[in-house]
C-alpha positions as CSV (number, residue, x, y, z in Angstrom):
1,M,202.3,65.6,-203.7
2,E,199.0,64.2,-204.0
3,T,196.8,63.7,-207.0
4,A,193.7,63.2,-208.5
5,E,193.8,60.1,-208.7
6,D,194.4,59.0,-204.6
7,G,191.8,61.6,-204.1
8,N,189.0,59.8,-205.4
9,S,190.4,56.5,-204.5
10,D,190.2,57.4,-201.4
11,E,186.6,59.1,-202.1
12,I,185.6,55.7,-203.2
13,K,186.9,54.0,-200.0
14,S,184.5,56.0,-197.9
15,S,181.9,56.0,-199.8
16,D,182.5,51.8,-199.7
17,E,182.7,52.0,-195.7
18,A,180.1,54.3,-195.6
19,D,178.1,51.7,-197.6
20,K,178.9,49.2,-195.6
21,S,178.0,50.9,-192.3
22,G,175.2,51.3,-193.3
23,I,174.3,47.5,-194.4
24,I,175.3,47.0,-190.9
25,D,173.0,49.3,-189.4
26,Y,170.2,48.1,-191.4
27,L,171.1,44.7,-190.1
28,K,171.3,45.2,-186.4
29,K,167.9,47.5,-187.0
30,V,166.6,43.8,-188.3
31,L,167.5,41.8,-185.8
32,L,166.2,43.5,-183.3
33,L,162.8,43.6,-184.6
34,I,163.2,40.3,-185.0
35,K,164.4,40.2,-181.1
36,F,161.1,42.1,-180.3
37,C,158.4,40.1,-182.4
38,L,159.9,36.7,-180.8
39,S,160.0,38.5,-177.3
40,N,156.4,39.0,-177.3
41,L,155.2,36.2,-178.8
42,T,152.3,35.0,-176.4
43,V,149.5,32.9,-177.9
44,E,150.5,33.1,-181.6
45,P,152.8,29.4,-181.5
46,I,149.8,28.1,-179.5
47,I,147.3,28.3,-182.5
48,F,149.8,27.8,-185.2
49,L,150.6,24.6,-183.6
50,V,146.7,23.7,-183.2
51,Y,146.0,24.1,-186.5
52,L,148.8,22.7,-188.2
53,G,148.3,20.1,-186.8
54,W,144.4,19.8,-186.8
55,V,144.1,20.5,-190.5
56,F,146.9,18.7,-191.7
57,G,145.3,15.6,-189.9
58,N,141.8,16.3,-191.0
59,T,143.1,16.6,-194.7
60,I,144.6,13.1,-194.2
61,Q,141.9,11.4,-192.4
62,S,139.2,12.7,-195.1
63,P,139.0,10.3,-197.4
64,G,139.2,7.5,-195.0
65,L,136.2,8.5,-193.3
66,Y,134.0,8.9,-195.9
67,R,135.3,5.1,-197.2
68,R,134.9,3.8,-193.5
69,V,131.4,4.6,-193.4
70,C,130.6,3.2,-196.8
71,Q,132.2,0.3,-195.5
72,I,129.6,0.1,-192.2
73,Y,126.4,-0.5,-195.3
74,Y,128.1,-1.7,-198.0
75,S,130.9,-4.3,-196.7
76,D,129.1,-7.4,-197.8
77,N,127.9,-5.9,-201.2
78,P,130.3,-7.3,-203.9
79,Y,129.0,-4.8,-206.1
80,V,130.3,-1.7,-204.6
81,N,133.7,-0.6,-204.1
82,C,134.2,1.5,-201.2
83,Y,137.6,2.9,-202.3
84,H,136.2,4.0,-205.6
85,L,132.7,5.1,-206.1
86,D,131.4,4.8,-209.4
87,N,127.5,4.6,-208.7
88,D,125.5,7.6,-208.5
89,D,122.5,6.6,-206.8
90,I,125.3,4.7,-204.2
91,E,127.1,7.5,-203.9
92,D,124.7,9.6,-203.0
93,K,123.4,7.4,-200.4
94,V,126.8,7.5,-199.0
95,Q,126.8,11.1,-198.4
96,A,123.6,10.8,-196.8
97,R,125.0,8.8,-194.4
98,A,128.3,10.3,-193.8
99,V,126.4,13.2,-192.5
100,E,124.6,11.9,-190.2
101,W,127.3,10.5,-188.3
102,S,128.4,13.8,-188.4
103,L,124.9,15.1,-186.7
104,Y,125.1,12.5,-184.2
105,N,128.9,13.5,-182.9
106,A,127.6,17.2,-183.1
107,I,124.7,16.1,-180.6
108,G,127.2,14.4,-178.4
109,Y,129.2,17.7,-178.7
110,L,127.2,20.6,-178.2
111,L,125.6,19.3,-175.2
112,P,128.2,19.4,-172.4
113,A,130.0,22.2,-174.8
114,I,127.7,25.1,-174.1
115,F,128.0,24.8,-170.5
116,A,131.6,24.3,-170.6
117,D,132.5,27.7,-172.6
118,T,130.4,29.3,-170.3
119,I,132.1,28.3,-167.1
120,L,135.2,28.5,-168.4
121,G,134.6,31.9,-169.8
122,A,133.7,33.4,-166.6
123,F,136.9,31.2,-165.0
124,G,139.5,32.5,-167.3
125,D,138.1,36.0,-166.3
126,K,138.7,35.5,-162.9
127,Y,141.8,33.1,-162.2
128,G,143.1,33.1,-166.0
129,R,143.3,32.0,-169.1
130,Q,146.3,29.2,-169.3
131,I,143.8,26.1,-168.0
132,N,141.3,26.8,-170.6
133,I,143.5,26.9,-173.6
134,L,145.1,23.5,-171.9
135,L,141.8,21.6,-171.7
136,G,141.1,22.7,-175.2
137,I,143.7,21.1,-176.5
138,F,143.3,18.3,-174.6
139,G,140.3,17.6,-175.9
140,I,140.9,18.1,-179.6
141,A,143.8,15.4,-179.1
142,I,141.0,12.7,-177.1
143,S,138.6,13.2,-180.3
144,E,141.2,12.6,-182.9
145,F,143.0,9.7,-181.2
146,S,139.2,8.3,-181.7
147,Y,139.4,8.8,-185.0
148,M,142.6,7.2,-185.1
149,L,141.5,4.5,-183.5
150,T,138.0,3.6,-185.8
151,L,140.4,4.4,-189.3
152,S,143.1,2.0,-188.0
153,H,142.7,-1.2,-190.1
154,S,144.3,-3.3,-187.0
155,V,141.9,-1.8,-184.4
156,A,138.9,-0.5,-186.5
157,S,136.9,0.4,-183.5
158,P,133.0,0.9,-183.8
159,Y,132.3,4.7,-185.9
160,W,130.0,5.1,-182.7
161,T,133.0,5.9,-180.6
162,T,133.8,8.8,-182.4
163,T,130.4,10.1,-180.8
164,L,131.2,9.1,-177.1
165,T,134.6,10.9,-177.3
166,G,132.8,13.7,-178.7
167,V,130.8,14.0,-175.8
168,V,134.0,14.0,-173.7
169,S,135.8,16.5,-175.8
170,G,132.7,18.9,-175.7
171,F,133.3,19.2,-171.6
172,T,136.7,20.4,-172.5
173,G,135.3,23.2,-174.7
174,Y,137.5,21.5,-177.7
175,L,138.6,23.5,-180.8
176,A,136.2,26.4,-180.2
177,L,137.6,27.1,-176.6
178,V,141.4,27.5,-177.9
179,P,141.0,30.4,-180.2
180,V,138.3,31.9,-178.3
181,S,140.6,32.0,-174.5
182,C,143.6,33.2,-176.8
183,N,141.8,36.0,-178.0
184,A,140.8,36.6,-174.1
185,Y,144.3,36.4,-173.2
186,L,145.0,39.1,-175.9
187,A,142.6,41.0,-174.8
188,D,143.9,41.2,-170.9
189,I,147.0,42.2,-171.8
190,T,146.1,45.2,-174.3
191,E,144.4,48.0,-173.5
192,D,144.2,49.8,-176.7
193,S,141.8,48.6,-179.0
194,D,143.1,50.1,-182.4
195,L,146.5,48.2,-180.9
196,L,143.7,44.7,-180.2
197,T,142.8,45.0,-183.7
198,I,146.4,44.4,-184.9
199,R,147.6,42.0,-182.8
200,S,143.9,39.6,-183.4
201,G,144.5,40.2,-187.0
202,I,149.1,38.9,-186.6
203,F,146.8,36.1,-184.2
204,S,144.7,35.0,-187.1
205,A,147.4,35.3,-189.5
206,A,149.1,32.8,-187.3
207,Q,146.1,30.7,-187.8
208,T,145.8,30.6,-191.3
209,F,149.3,30.3,-191.9
210,A,149.2,27.0,-189.9
211,S,146.3,26.3,-191.9
212,V,148.6,26.7,-195.2
213,I,151.5,24.5,-194.3
214,G,148.9,21.9,-192.9
215,G,147.3,21.4,-196.4
216,F,150.5,21.5,-198.4
217,A,152.1,19.2,-196.2
218,A,148.9,16.8,-196.5
219,A,149.0,17.0,-199.9
220,L,152.8,16.3,-200.7
221,V,152.6,12.9,-198.4
222,N,149.2,12.0,-199.9
223,G,150.4,8.5,-199.4
224,I,151.2,8.5,-196.2
225,I,149.5,6.0,-193.2
226,I,146.4,7.8,-191.4
227,A,148.1,6.5,-188.0
228,V,151.1,8.0,-188.8
229,A,149.4,11.3,-189.9
230,V,147.5,11.5,-186.3
231,D,150.8,10.4,-184.8
232,I,151.8,14.0,-186.4
233,E,148.9,15.9,-185.3
234,L,149.1,14.8,-181.8
235,F,153.0,15.7,-181.6
236,C,151.9,19.1,-182.7
237,Y,149.2,19.1,-179.9
238,L,151.9,18.2,-177.5
239,L,154.6,21.2,-178.0
240,A,150.9,23.4,-178.1
241,F,150.3,22.6,-174.7
242,I,154.0,22.6,-173.4
243,Y,154.4,25.6,-174.6
244,T,151.3,26.8,-172.9
245,I,152.4,25.7,-169.2
246,W,155.8,27.4,-170.3
247,R,154.4,31.2,-171.6
248,I,150.8,31.7,-170.7
249,P,150.8,31.9,-166.9
250,Q,147.8,31.2,-165.3
251,K,146.8,34.2,-163.3
252,P,144.2,37.1,-164.0
253,G,144.7,40.0,-166.2
254,I,145.4,43.8,-166.0
255,R,142.0,44.1,-165.8
256,E,140.8,41.7,-163.1
257,L,143.6,42.5,-161.2
258,E,142.1,46.4,-161.0
259,R,138.8,45.4,-160.5
260,R,140.2,42.9,-157.4
261,Q,142.0,46.0,-156.0
262,R,138.5,48.3,-156.4
263,V,136.6,45.1,-154.5
264,N,139.3,45.1,-152.1
265,T,139.8,49.0,-151.3
266,L,136.1,49.1,-150.6
267,T,135.9,45.9,-148.3
268,S,139.4,45.3,-147.2
269,N,138.7,41.6,-148.2
270,N,142.0,40.2,-149.4
271,S,141.1,36.6,-149.3
272,M,141.7,34.6,-152.5
273,V,141.5,30.9,-151.0
274,L,139.2,28.9,-152.8
275,S,138.2,26.2,-150.1
276,P,137.5,22.3,-151.3
277,K,134.0,23.1,-149.6
278,T,132.9,26.0,-152.1
279,F,134.1,24.8,-155.2
280,F,130.4,23.4,-156.4
281,V,129.3,26.9,-155.0
282,E,132.0,28.7,-157.2
283,L,131.3,26.7,-159.7
284,F,127.7,27.6,-159.9
285,Q,128.5,31.1,-159.2
286,L,131.0,30.9,-162.8
287,L,127.7,29.8,-164.5
288,M,125.0,32.7,-163.5
289,A,128.0,35.4,-164.0
290,G,128.3,33.7,-167.5
291,I,124.7,33.7,-168.4
292,K,123.9,37.2,-166.6
293,T,126.6,38.6,-169.0
294,Y,124.4,37.8,-172.1
295,T,121.0,38.6,-170.7
296,R,121.4,41.5,-168.4
297,P,120.5,44.7,-169.8
298,R,122.8,47.2,-171.1
299,I,123.1,50.9,-172.2
300,G,121.5,51.6,-175.9
301,H,121.7,48.6,-177.8
302,R,124.6,47.3,-176.6
303,R,123.3,43.9,-175.6
304,A,121.9,43.3,-179.4
305,F,125.2,44.8,-180.5
306,M,127.1,41.8,-179.0
307,F,124.7,38.9,-179.8
308,L,123.9,40.2,-183.5
309,T,128.5,40.2,-183.8
310,A,128.3,36.8,-182.2
311,V,125.6,35.4,-184.6
312,T,127.7,37.2,-187.3
313,L,130.9,35.2,-186.3
314,M,129.1,32.2,-185.9
315,L,128.0,32.4,-189.5
316,T,131.6,33.4,-190.4
317,Y,133.0,30.2,-188.3
318,T,130.1,27.6,-189.8
319,T,131.4,28.9,-193.4
320,F,134.9,28.5,-192.7
321,V,134.0,25.4,-191.6
322,E,131.7,24.0,-194.4
323,T,134.0,25.5,-197.3
324,R,137.1,23.7,-195.5
325,M,137.4,21.0,-193.4
326,S,134.0,20.0,-192.8
327,T,131.8,16.2,-194.1
328,V,129.9,18.3,-197.0
329,I,132.8,20.1,-198.6
330,N,135.0,16.7,-198.6
331,S,131.6,14.9,-200.1
332,Y,131.5,17.9,-203.1
333,V,134.6,17.7,-204.2
334,F,135.1,14.4,-203.9
335,R,132.0,13.4,-205.9
336,R,132.9,11.5,-208.8
337,A,129.6,10.2,-210.4
338,G,127.7,12.9,-210.6
339,E,127.2,15.6,-213.7
340,N,129.8,18.6,-213.5
341,S,131.8,16.2,-210.6
342,L,135.1,18.1,-209.4
343,N,136.3,14.1,-208.7
344,W,139.3,15.7,-206.6
345,D,141.5,13.6,-203.6
346,S,143.0,14.6,-200.7
347,A,146.3,15.7,-202.4
348,D,143.8,18.0,-204.5
349,L,142.1,19.6,-201.4
350,G,145.0,19.6,-199.2
351,Y,146.6,22.2,-202.5
352,W,143.4,24.2,-202.7
353,N,142.7,24.5,-198.9
354,G,146.6,25.3,-198.6
355,T,146.3,28.4,-201.6
356,G,143.3,29.5,-199.6
357,F,144.6,29.7,-196.7
358,L,147.7,31.7,-198.1
359,I,145.5,33.6,-199.8
360,L,143.5,34.7,-196.5
361,I,146.8,35.4,-194.7
362,F,147.8,38.0,-197.4
363,G,144.1,39.7,-197.4
364,T,144.3,39.7,-193.0
365,L,147.0,41.6,-192.9
366,F,146.8,43.6,-195.9
367,G,143.1,44.8,-195.3
368,L,144.2,45.4,-191.7
369,F,146.8,47.8,-192.9
370,L,144.6,49.3,-195.2
371,F,141.5,49.5,-193.9
372,K,142.4,50.2,-190.1
373,K,145.6,52.0,-190.2
374,V,145.3,54.1,-193.6
375,L,141.2,54.6,-194.2
376,H,141.0,54.2,-190.2
377,F,137.7,52.4,-191.0
378,K,135.8,51.5,-188.4
379,E,135.8,47.9,-187.0
380,T,131.9,47.4,-187.8
381,T,132.8,48.8,-191.1
382,I,135.8,45.7,-191.7
383,I,133.4,43.0,-190.5
384,M,131.1,43.8,-193.3
385,I,133.9,44.2,-196.1
386,G,134.7,40.4,-194.3
387,L,131.0,39.1,-195.3
388,L,131.2,40.7,-198.4
389,S,134.1,38.7,-199.6
390,S,133.3,35.8,-198.0
391,S,129.7,35.7,-199.7
392,A,131.3,36.4,-203.1
393,R,133.4,33.0,-202.3
394,T,130.9,31.0,-201.6
395,A,128.9,32.1,-204.5
396,I,131.6,30.9,-206.9
397,I,131.8,27.8,-204.9
398,G,128.2,27.2,-205.4
399,F,128.2,27.3,-209.4
400,A,132.0,25.8,-209.7
401,S,132.3,22.9,-212.1
402,Q,136.2,23.1,-213.0
403,D,139.0,23.3,-210.7
404,W,140.1,26.7,-212.0
405,E,136.7,28.3,-210.9
406,M,137.5,27.2,-207.3
407,Y,140.5,28.4,-206.9
408,V,138.9,31.9,-208.4
409,A,136.5,31.2,-205.7
410,N,139.4,31.9,-202.9
411,V,140.5,34.7,-204.4
412,A,137.4,36.2,-204.1
413,G,137.7,35.6,-200.4
414,L,140.4,37.6,-199.8
415,F,139.5,39.5,-197.0
416,A,137.0,37.0,-194.9
417,G,139.4,36.6,-192.5
418,L,138.8,40.3,-191.4
419,V,135.6,39.5,-189.2
420,Q,137.4,38.1,-186.4
421,P,139.7,40.4,-185.2
422,A,137.7,43.6,-186.1
423,T,134.7,41.3,-183.9
424,V,137.1,40.8,-180.7
425,S,137.9,45.1,-181.1
426,F,134.8,45.6,-181.3
427,I,133.3,43.8,-178.6
428,V,136.4,45.0,-176.2
429,Q,134.3,48.3,-176.7
430,I,130.8,48.0,-176.0
431,V,131.4,45.6,-172.6
432,P,132.9,46.3,-169.1
433,N,136.6,45.1,-169.1
434,E,135.8,42.0,-166.1
435,E,133.2,40.7,-168.8
436,V,135.5,40.8,-171.7
437,G,136.5,36.8,-171.3
438,R,132.4,35.8,-170.3
439,A,131.8,37.9,-173.5
440,F,134.3,36.2,-175.3
441,S,132.8,32.7,-174.9
442,L,129.7,33.1,-176.2
443,F,131.5,33.2,-179.5
444,G,132.7,29.8,-178.2
445,I,129.2,28.6,-177.7
446,G,128.6,30.4,-181.0
447,G,130.8,28.2,-182.2
448,D,128.9,25.2,-180.8
449,F,126.1,26.4,-182.5
450,A,127.5,26.5,-185.7
451,F,128.8,23.0,-185.2
452,I,125.2,21.9,-184.9
453,L,123.9,23.9,-187.3
454,T,126.8,22.7,-189.8
455,N,125.8,19.2,-189.1
456,V,121.7,19.6,-188.8
457,V,120.6,22.4,-191.7
458,Y,123.2,22.2,-193.9
459,S,123.6,18.7,-194.2
460,L,120.0,18.3,-194.7
461,I,119.9,21.1,-197.3
462,Y,123.0,19.6,-198.8
463,R,121.1,15.8,-198.9
464,A,118.1,17.1,-200.0
465,T,119.6,19.1,-203.5
466,V,122.9,17.2,-204.1
467,S,120.9,14.7,-206.8
468,F,119.8,17.9,-208.6
469,F,122.1,20.7,-207.6
470,P,124.7,20.0,-205.4
471,G,125.8,23.7,-205.1
472,F,123.0,25.2,-204.1
473,L,123.4,24.8,-200.2
474,F,127.0,27.0,-200.9
475,L,124.5,29.8,-202.3
476,F,122.1,29.4,-199.1
477,I,125.3,30.0,-196.9
478,T,126.1,33.1,-199.3
479,F,122.3,34.4,-198.9
480,V,122.4,33.9,-194.7
481,Q,125.6,35.9,-194.9
482,M,124.0,38.5,-196.5
483,L,121.4,38.7,-194.1
484,S,124.3,39.1,-191.3
485,F,125.4,42.0,-193.7
486,L,122.2,43.3,-193.2
487,S,122.2,43.1,-189.2
488,I,125.9,44.5,-189.0
489,L,125.0,47.7,-191.0
490,W,121.9,48.5,-188.9
491,V,124.9,47.5,-185.6
492,H,127.2,50.1,-187.4
493,I,124.7,52.9,-187.9
494,M,123.6,52.6,-184.2
495,A,126.7,52.3,-182.6
496,I,128.0,55.4,-184.4
497,K,124.6,57.4,-182.9
498,E,125.0,56.0,-179.6
499,G,128.9,56.7,-179.5
500,V,130.3,53.5,-178.6
501,Y,134.0,54.7,-181.1
502,V,134.3,57.5,-178.6
503,K,136.9,57.2,-177.0
504,E,136.9,58.3,-173.2
505,E,139.7,60.1,-171.6
506,K,141.2,58.7,-168.7
507,P,140.0,59.9,-165.5
508,R,142.5,62.3,-163.3
509,D,143.8,60.8,-160.6
510,I,141.9,62.0,-157.5
511,R,145.1,62.2,-155.5
512,N,147.1,64.3,-157.8
513,A,144.5,66.8,-158.1
514,I,143.9,67.0,-154.4
515,S,147.4,67.8,-154.1
516,E,146.9,70.6,-156.3
517,I,144.4,72.1,-154.4
518,G,146.1,75.9,-153.0
519,S,148.9,75.8,-156.0
520,E,148.5,77.5,-159.5
521,G,149.7,74.2,-160.8
522,T,151.5,73.4,-164.6
523,R,148.3,74.5,-166.2
524,E,148.8,77.3,-168.8
525,F,146.5,80.2,-169.1
526,P,146.1,81.8,-172.9
527,I,146.7,85.6,-170.7
528,K,147.9,88.3,-172.4
529,A,150.0,91.3,-171.3
530,K,148.8,94.5,-171.4
531,R,151.1,97.0,-172.8
532,K,151.8,100.0,-170.9
533,K,151.4,103.2,-172.3
534,D,155.3,103.8,-172.2
535,G,155.7,100.8,-174.5
536,T,155.9,98.0,-171.7
537,L,154.6,95.2,-170.6
538,E,152.5,94.7,-167.6
539,P,151.9,91.2,-166.2
540,P,148.7,89.7,-165.5
541,S,147.2,90.6,-162.0
542,I,145.6,88.3,-159.5
543,Y,142.4,89.1,-160.7
544,D,143.2,88.1,-164.0
545,F,144.0,85.2,-163.4
546,A,141.1,84.3,-161.0
547,V,138.3,85.1,-163.9
548,E,140.7,82.7,-166.4
549,R,140.3,79.8,-164.0
550,G,136.9,80.5,-163.3
551,R,136.2,80.3,-167.3
552,L,138.0,77.2,-167.4
553,R,136.2,75.9,-165.1
554,D,133.5,76.1,-166.4
555,Q,134.4,74.7,-169.9
556,E,136.2,71.8,-168.3
557,E,135.4,69.0,-165.9
558,I,137.5,69.2,-162.8
559,W,138.1,65.6,-162.1
560,G,137.5,64.2,-165.1
561,S,135.1,61.1,-164.2
562,F,132.2,62.4,-166.2
563,R,130.7,60.3,-169.2
564,D,129.2,61.6,-172.5
565,M,125.5,62.0,-171.7
566,R,124.9,60.6,-175.3
567,E,125.5,57.0,-173.9
568,H,122.8,56.6,-171.7
569,R,120.1,57.8,-174.6
570,G,118.2,54.9,-175.9
571,S,115.9,51.6,-175.1
572,F,117.3,48.8,-172.9
573,Y,118.0,45.9,-175.5
């Protein structure tokens, strides 16, 4: 006879088995989710490896570059210790010399990079993104190798060799071409603009997470030899190079293939062979195609939208570099002799950058989820939120005199990383599909101008104000970003008026439409059956169906190919 205790034990056993089964099912779902994420990785590991190496290597190199400039001008002065500057006047002069060399390197890099980005952007649109990414990685590796030779005690090559290698790396697109080409690749394989915003945000988070690890790693191995640090950096670039060859195909995206199919249908020209004789003609055509993308008239104010968002991305990129990895921020935090000096070393800079990048990751992912998925904000609204957050960060840095104030600045810049993914998604909505890569190459050119802007305008301002207000430059950056905020506010208002955010329905397939001619099709007509006197229902007559078809024809577009006429209002800017 079964007792109550036996019944309770059976219930407990079944409950335990159910719990175990639930845990196993949950673990299976987690593993499937991880497998899905890993199988859908494309360009994220590339940007992770590139920025891991770049942040790690540059953080380790930063004191060495500062010391190397000092040795160029004061190595024969027995009263100057370039390893520990304690004279306020000498330190100001060394900082001025350091930004001068940054200016020379920027000029050598910028001019070839403008043409390279314009040509490579159009090339990527037509043939694929793999070669562009590989060229960018190769250019970074060349530049960093030259810095290693300059900082090496055994080789100690002249500092001007870094300027020459800057010219060479400029022809490869350098650091700016890698994220630009990766974002263009994401646009090639992602049709939905909302999904593209999320994927670009994940891409940006991978870039920032790499910067976190690179900053913390540099702080933990602060005493490592610079040559060894650069070797680790170059190894990261090698892994990124190999992964790109393996994972990213050198072929045009879906949009380019669709465009070719349309052209081939109209012209019956299926030849894709590029003869060596036509190489330079093709090169010139790519350059002209890139320039035409930037200058040709567009519906409404879309050309102005494109340039203003490019300028905004340029400014945020400048702020990113200027307040984390530039000669100016190094000079600002490494100051020892001046009043309210922070007196940092590379370890302090590494920890600060590491925590700042970590906060940026959280802010980017959380901000995209909150503002896009939950609140459904428009891309221009998200860009403005990012600008306000970045401006608050630079303003606090400008007044900072204690370590904790610098960390508070990083917290204020929580949403500064939202600008890039929102800008990518917005550009896709205002340019034709076949011009996406060329439009993104405008961002690369903007990054090039940001680089020269950093080393000319910002460096000159810092040199002029370092003796009485070292933080003035960061307040100036805040002011410039607020001007950009006002321009994006105008873009936001005009984009709504011109119907940029109105999603167009896909055109109806003509072949299916033709096949339905003479048939009733699958369309349901809201015709109610008439009730007879005896209470039974009388089915609709042929006349009733004809009247209903006429009513629907007057309301709907037969072929679905007409566009919202609001887009055709306004002037061409």
